[in-house]
N, C-alpha and C positions, 0 to 999 in steps of 0.2 A: 793264200795264207796257209802256213804249216803250223800244226799244233803238236807239241810233244808233251807227254806225261811220263813220269818216272815212278818206278817202284824198285825196291831193293830187298834182297833176301840174304840173310846170313844163315848158313847151314853148318851144323856140327855133327861129326861122326858119320857112320854109314847109313844106308837107306833105311834099313829095318829098325835100328836102335836110335838113329839120329833124329834131329828135329831142327827146325829153323824158325826164323822170325821175319815176317814181312813188314816192311815199312813203306808208307805211301809218301811220295814226294811232296804232295800238297799238305800233308798232316791233317787232312780232312777226316781220316779214320785212324783209330788207335793202332799202335803196333800190334800185330796179330801173330799167334803161333801157327805153325804148319808142320805136319809130320806125315809119314807114310800111313801110320795107323789112323790118323784123322782123315786121310784121303780114302782109305779102302775099308775101314772097319767102323770105328766109333770116333766121332768128332771130338768129344770131351773138351769143348770150348775152343777148339782150334779150327782153322779153315783149310781149304784145299784149292788147288788151281781150278778145279771144276766149279767150285762154289763161286770163286772170283769171276770165272768166265760166265757163269749164269747171271751173276749180278751185272756184269758189263752188258750182256745181251739184253736183259730185261730193261735196263735204264736206257740203252740206245734205242730199242724198239719203242719204248714209251715216247721218246722224243720224236722219232720218225712218224709214229702214228698220230701224235698230237699235231705235227706239222701237216700231215696229209689231211687230217680232218679240218684243220683251219683253212687250208687251200680250197676245200670243198664248201667252205662257209658254214660248217657245222662243228665248231670247236667243242672239244669234250668238256663236260663238267668234271668228270673223273674217269681215270683209267687205272685199272688194277691189273698188273702184269706179273705173271709167275713164269720163271724160266727154270727148267730142270735139265741139267747137263748130265748125260749118261756116259760113264767111263766103263768100258768093258774090255775083257781080255779077248783079243782076236788074233788067231794064228800065232799064239805064244807071245804076243806083245800087247801092251795096254794102249787103248785108243779111245778118244772121245768119239762115240758113234752117233749120238743123237742129241739134239737140243729140242726140248718140248716147250713151246711158247703158248701160254694161255692168257687171254685178255678178256676181261669183263669191263665194258664201258658204259658210262652214263653219257649219252649224247642225244640232244634234242634235234628233231627235224630230219632224222633218217630212220629207215627201217632196218631190220636184222640183215637182210640180203645186202643192202648198201654198206652196212658196217663191215660185214665179212669181206666184201670186195675191197673196201678201203684199207682194211687191216692187211689183206694180201698185198696190196700195192705198197703199203708202208714197209712190210717185211722185205719186199724186193729192193727197197731203197735204203734199208738200214745198213750202215757201215759194218757192224759186227756180223750181221747175217751174211753180207757179201764177203767178209773175210772167211767165214766158215763154209760157205756154199761150195759144193762139189767135193767136199771132204767130210762133212758132217750132215746127216739127215736132219732137216729142220721141219718140225711138225708145228702147225699153227692152228689153234682153236680160238675162235673169236665169237663172243656173244655180247649182246646188249644186256645190261643189268636190269 
């Protein structure tokens, strides 16, 4: 099975003074503004590629962890995942350097050590993690709530 999803951006003007609009193929999210200033300074109600990448990683990891926990016969009651995508200037070029994943889980029937182990296993199977791996440092912090 092959799954394709689409997003479209319309950009006007140059990098510094310009701006764009992101549209999602599913129309699940409203059309959203994007600009260099929203990316590197103040969001002012606009998004950035890094915020979108963080959202993709958090939601993908949530699915991977819920599946891993279910296979362990300890499905979660609740998972709260935060992803922080770090954009930094490295050797005179902008680069996503780090993704920080933090998960707090409510899961019956396992201890903290098992939860951390299963979270690490889920991160290793997460498609977005695997896309970023070897190019972006991924830090995972997992705790039971």
